[in-house]
Backbone as a ProteinNet text record, in pm:
[ID]
protein_1_A
[PRIMARY]
MYTLTVRDNVMIAHSFTGEVFGPAQNLHGATYVVDVTFERPELDDHDLVVDIGLASEVLGKVLAPINMQNLDELPQFTGHNTTTEFMARYIFDSVAQAVRNGELGEGARALTALKVTLSESHIAWASYRGEL
[TERTIARY]
11674.5	11652.4	11555.8	11453.9	11359.9	11407	11381.1	11414.7	11300.4	11291.6	11200.6	11277.7	11269.2	11340.8	11243	11265	11191.1	11291.1	11241.9	11329.7	11273.9	11365.6	11331.8	11452.2	11448.6	11565.9	11582.9	11703.6	11734.9	11835.1	11815.3	11905.7	11982.4	12116	12199.5	12308.9	12371	12493.7	12596.7	12724.1	12831.2	12965.2	13068.3	13206	13288.7	13407.8	13494.4	13625.9	13685.6	13815.9	13919.4	14026.3	14134.2	14167.8	14297.1	14343.7	14293.1	14268.5	14221.8	14091.2	14015.6	13886.5	13894.9	14012.8	14029.9	13925.1	13858.5	13761.5	13638.4	13613.6	13499.1	13521.7	13640.6	13661.8	13574.9	13534.2	13444.8	13300.9	13218	13076.1	13015.6	12943.4	12876.6	12751	12666.7	12541.6	12539.4	12447.6	12425.8	12278.6	12227.6	12094.7	12114.2	12086.5	12102.6	11970.6	11974.2	11865.2	11898.1	11804.2	11827.9	11741.3	11806.2	11737.4	11765.4	11659.7	11675.1	11615.2	11698.4	11656.2	11646	11530.5	11502.4	11513.5	11576	11598	11542.5	11491.8	11449.7	11442.6	11467.2	11470.2	11332.5	11228.5	11092.5	10995.6	10888.4	10785.4	10703.1	10636.5	10552.9	10419.1	10327.2	10197	10111.7	10147.5	10075.6	10152.7	10257.9	10344.6	10418.7	10461.6	10536.9	10676.1	10768	10897.5	10876.4	10814.9	10780.8	10671.1	10591.1	10485.7	10550.5	10525.2	10590.1	10551.8	10429	10384.8	10459.7	10472	10546.6	10694.5	10749.2	10890.5	10914.3	10824.8	10837.7	10823.6	10729.5	10711.1	10835.6	10890.8	11009.8	11126	11146.4	11255.5	11236.7	11115.9	11088.6	11116.9	11079.7	11102.8	11252.3	11327.8	11473.3	11541.5	11495.1	11559.2	11517.5	11400.5	11347	11443.1	11509.1	11595.2	11721.1	11759.8	11879.4	11845.5	11719.9	11681.6	11690.1	11751.8	11765.6	11848.3	11942.9	12027.7	12173.4	12249.6	12394.9	12444.8	12492.4	12534.8	12650	12728.1	12838	12787.1	12661.7	12604.4	12527.7	12513.7	12437.5	12530.4	12497.5	12588.8	12621.2	12529.8	12556.5	12667.5	12706	12809.9	12941.2	12949.3	13071.6	13189.5	13297	13417.9	13418.9	13316.5	13308.5	13300.8	13358.6	13334.4	13207.8	13105.4	12976.8	12977	13070.4	13082.3	12958.4	12944	12832.4	12836.3	12954.3	12969	12925.6	12973	12939.2	12788	12726.3	12583.5	12501.3	12550.8	12481.7	12473.9	12582.4	12582.4	12491.8	12495.7	12409.7	12262	12220.5	12081.9	12051.3	12145.9	12128.9	12098.9	12182.2	12164.6	12028	11983	11853.8	11737.7	11744.3	11637.9	11641.6	11759.1	11770.9	11709.1	11729.8	11669.7	11517.4	11465.7	11320.3	11265.9	11339.8	11298.3	11294.8	11402.8	11408.2	11297.1	11256.4	11151.4	11010.6	10999.2	10869.8	10795.2	10863.3	10797	10757.8	10808.8	10771.5	10678.1	10621.4	10527.4	10596.8	10517.5	10572	10636	10580.3	10635.9	10778.7	10814.6	10949.8	11055.9	11013.5	11111.3	11184.1	11128.6	11192.5	11292.1	11306.7	11407.6	11545.7	11631	11764.3	11874.7	11847	11949.6	11884.5	11961.5	11924.2	12041.4	12011.8	12115.7	12068.5	12152.1	12121.1	12218.3	12163.8	12244.8	12210.7	12313.7	12298.7	12363	12283.3	12334.8	12350.5	12473.5	12495.2	12490.7	12493.9	12477.1	12452.9	12437.7	12416.6	12546.2	12659.5	12786.3	12855.3	12796.4	12862.1	12759.8	12780.8	12695.7	12774.9	12721.5	12785.9	12676.9	12712.3	12615.1	12675.3	12584.2	12620.9	12515.6	12563.6	12475	12514.9	12416.3	12446.1	12334.6	12371.5	12274.1	12196	12074.1	11992.6	11993.1
13595	13470.1	13384.8	13332.2	13242.1	13098.7	13016.4	12874.6	12791.2	12669.7	12569.1	12437.8	12363.3	12236.5	12123.3	12012.3	11889.1	11783.3	11685.6	11584.6	11444.6	11351.2	11209.2	11132.9	11002.3	10924.7	10808.5	10753.3	10641.5	10551.6	10421.4	10323.2	10255	10252	10193.7	10107.6	10026.3	9955.9	9990.4	9993	10019.4	9990.1	9990.8	9980.1	10079.3	10109.5	10207.3	10143.3	10200.7	10156.4	10260.9	10218.6	10309.8	10299.6	10297.3	10284.7	10397.6	10515.3	10629.7	10598.2	10499.5	10466.9	10366.2	10311.7	10219.3	10109.5	10087.8	9978.4	9998	10118.9	10142.8	10083.2	10024.6	9950.8	9824.8	9779.9	9664.7	9709.4	9616.1	9644.9	9691.4	9802.2	9856.9	9930.7	9961.8	10029.1	10171.9	10247.2	10385.4	10419	10497.4	10556.1	10706.6	10761.3	10905	10978	11086.5	11183	11278.4	11294.5	11372.3	11497.5	11613.8	11742.7	11805.1	11848.6	11922.8	12060.6	12162.2	12301.1	12367.1	12423.5	12493.2	12642.6	12715.7	12859.8	12938.8	13056.7	13153.3	13291.7	13395.1	13530.8	13588.4	13542.4	13593.2	13476.4	13493.1	13390.5	13389.9	13277.3	13269.7	13339.9	13328	13394.8	13344.5	13228	13171.6	13190.9	13272.4	13298.9	13174	13093.7	12971.1	12976.3	12903.6	12876.8	12767.7	12656.5	12543	12465.9	12393.1	12311.4	12203.8	12208.5	12117.1	11971.6	11948.8	11813.2	11756.1	11835.2	11790.8	11771.7	11861.9	11850.5	11721	11688.2	11564.7	11441.8	11446.3	11335.1	11312.6	11420.3	11409.4	11352.6	11400.3	11347.6	11198.3	11157.1	11014.8	10933.1	10987	10917.6	10906.7	11010.2	11009.6	10906.1	10895.2	10804.7	10658.8	10633.1	10496.7	10396.1	10428.4	10328.3	10291.1	10373.9	10341.8	10295.3	10310.9	10273.2	10121.9	10079.7	9938.5	9862	9933	9872.4	9875.1	9780.2	9783.4	9865.4	9985.1	10075.2	10016.8	9925.9	9860.9	9779.5	9741	9655.5	9732.2	9862.9	9942.7	10000.2	9980	10019.6	10169.3	10255.7	10399.4	10443.1	10356.3	10392.1	10317.5	10237.3	10162.4	10258.7	10227.3	10309.1	10429.8	10444	10558.3	10510.5	10586.2	10568.9	10647	10577.7	10643.4	10707.3	10800.8	10876	10963	11014.6	11104.5	11224.4	11277.3	11392.5	11357.1	11240.4	11195.4	11176.4	11115.1	11089.2	11217.6	11318.9	11448.4	11505.6	11496.1	11546.7	11461.8	11330.6	11242.1	11279.9	11299.6	11335.6	11475.2	11568.4	11703	11693.6	11620.3	11609.6	11552.1	11453.3	11390.9	11486.2	11560.1	11656.6	11772	11819.3	11927.2	11885.3	11760	11710.1	11709.5	11672.5	11674.7	11817.1	11915.4	12055.6	12091.9	12057.5	12088.8	12018.6	11900	11823.8	11872.9	11969.8	12024.3	11942.2	11847.2	11760	11831.8	11951.3	12029	12143.4	12138.9	12240.1	12356.6	12433.7	12546.3	12651.7	12673.4	12773.1	12742.5	12614.9	12575	12616	12655.3	12698.8	12826.5	12897.7	13019.2	12990.3	12863.2	12829.1	12864.8	12914.6	12954.7	12862.5	12785.7	12696.7	12587.7	12481.2	12370.7	12340.3	12288.8	12238.6	12104.3	12003.1	11870.6	11841.4	11806.2	11770.8	11629.5	11545.6	11410.2	11404.4	11371.7	11355.8	11207.3	11166.2	11025.1	10998.7	11104.7	11094.7	11235.4	11246.3	11377.8	11458.7	11396.9	11469.5	11481.1	11423	11429.1	11437.4	11533.6	11548.4	11616.5	11604.8	11667.5	11724.6	11828	11896.1	11922.3	11938.2	11991.3	12095.8	12215.1	12323.7	12367.8	12391.8	12439.5	12525.5	12607.1	12692.3	12608.7	12651	12583.8	12662.5
6191.9	6123.8	6206.4	6139.9	6205.5	6189.1	6289.8	6281.2	6336.1	6286.3	6339.7	6340.2	6449.9	6461.4	6485.5	6413.7	6439.7	6484.3	6560.6	6620.5	6596.6	6577.5	6566.2	6619.5	6611.6	6649	6553.4	6550.7	6462.4	6533.6	6521.4	6580.5	6467.8	6480.9	6376.6	6440.3	6356.9	6393.5	6287.7	6326.8	6231.8	6297.4	6214.6	6263.1	6183.6	6233	6167.5	6125.7	6023	5975.6	6013.3	6080.9	6117.4	6263.9	6292.5	6430.7	6519.8	6462.2	6539.7	6613.8	6564.6	6624.1	6737.9	6763.2	6875.7	6874.8	6990.4	6998.9	6909.8	6862.2	6773.8	6634.6	6612.2	6488	6486	6604.2	6614.9	6592.7	6551.4	6532.6	6665	6659.1	6777.8	6734.4	6829.2	6798.6	6848.7	6792.3	6836.3	6817.3	6908.9	6893.3	6886.5	6771.1	6751	6772.4	6845.5	6845.2	6731.1	6639	6517	6520.7	6518.2	6510.8	6375.3	6308	6182.7	6204.9	6185	6202.5	6065.7	6038.2	5912.6	5938.1	5845.8	5863.6	5746.1	5778	5675	5738.1	5659.7	5716.1	5748.8	5678.8	5701	5707.2	5783.8	5790.7	5662.3	5634.4	5514.6	5538.8	5444.6	5453.9	5570.4	5625.1	5739.4	5869.5	5863	5978.8	6026.8	5930.2	5957.2	5896.9	5956.6	5892.7	5789.7	5834.8	5748.9	5820.8	5747.2	5805.9	5893.3	6024.7	6118.3	6091.3	6049.3	6017.9	5899.1	5792.9	5674.7	5707	5787.5	5824.8	5902	5993.1	6070.7	5981.6	5887.5	5793.6	5708.3	5656.9	5573	5652.8	5774.5	5855.3	5879.1	5912.3	5932.7	5807.6	5692.2	5564.9	5533.2	5566.3	5543.8	5633.3	5757.3	5852.5	5834.8	5780.1	5771.7	5706.4	5595.5	5530.7	5609.2	5706.4	5785.1	5926	5966.9	6102.3	6120.4	6231.7	6266.3	6162.2	6098.3	5996	6038.7	5985.4	5997.1	5879.5	5905	5797.3	5716.6	5775.7	5704.6	5586	5588.3	5485.1	5378.2	5393	5296.7	5189.9	5062.4	4954.6	4949.5	4991.8	4984.7	5080.3	5173.8	5270.2	5248.3	5143.4	5114.1	5100	5168.7	5160.7	5252.7	5336.7	5427.8	5571.8	5661.8	5804.1	5836.1	5880.6	5906.6	6045.5	6061.9	6186.4	6206.3	6324.5	6353.2	6259.4	6234.6	6145.1	6002.3	5955.1	5819.3	5805.9	5905.8	5899.4	5907.4	5979.1	5981.3	5840.3	5764.6	5627.1	5537.8	5555.8	5477.1	5497.1	5622	5650.2	5597.1	5612.6	5556.7	5406.9	5333.4	5188	5152.5	5229	5201.4	5229.1	5339.4	5369.9	5269.3	5233.6	5134.8	5001.1	4962.5	4838.3	4848.3	4964	4984.3	4972.3	5024	5010.1	4861.1	4789	4645.1	4566.5	4611.3	4544.5	4579.6	4669.6	4707.3	4811.3	4876.3	4973.2	5101.8	5125.8	5243.6	5207.8	5088.9	5043.5	4975.7	4904.6	4828.8	4917.8	5036.4	5127.9	5169.1	5166.7	5206.6	5105	4987.5	4886.2	4929.4	5027.3	5078.2	5190.3	5228.2	5329.1	5275.8	5362.3	5319.1	5367.8	5475.5	5529.8	5613	5633.1	5720.5	5811.4	5929.5	6018	6072.1	6059.5	6111.3	6224.4	6341.2	6457.3	6499.4	6513.2	6564.3	6701.3	6800.8	6936.9	6963.4	6991.7	7022.3	7171.5	7250.7	7395.4	7448.1	7579.2	7639.4	7645.6	7609.2	7613.7	7478.3	7370.6	7240	7128.2	7037	6920.4	6810.1	6688.4	6571.5	6483	6407.7	6321.4	6184.7	6089.3	5957.7	5922.1	5885.3	5844.7	5705.6	5621.9	5488.1	5433.4	5338.2	5269.5	5168.7	5142	5041	4911.9
[MASK]
++++++++++++++++++++++++++++++++++++++++++++++++++++++++++++++++++++++++++++++++++++++++++++++++++++++++++++++++++++++++++++++++++++

């Protein structure tokens, strides 16, 4: 299986509901390093997994609406704890939709899976991987 990963970062604020979160129930910030890994069994006609420039553009476009935002105030997150795990899936769904919409070019239609990893520090990260 071939893979290609692009990286960006996003700064957010949020709070959590539930005693399990202890002090994180209070408003706090996070800077996530976001890695998106694209997978396919064979390279395209140009010997690529996906166009790295388009992949980087799409990731930036996906992150822009949440960057420097308080996620508690955004309607798409109402009723959810925007944990690192939850946000990995949210970003996965957004990038997967961009693939389906052709925003990564026709060659990207042969992608078979994506993996999104959010690192909240050098000692903690979460991922969501799914088939396309």
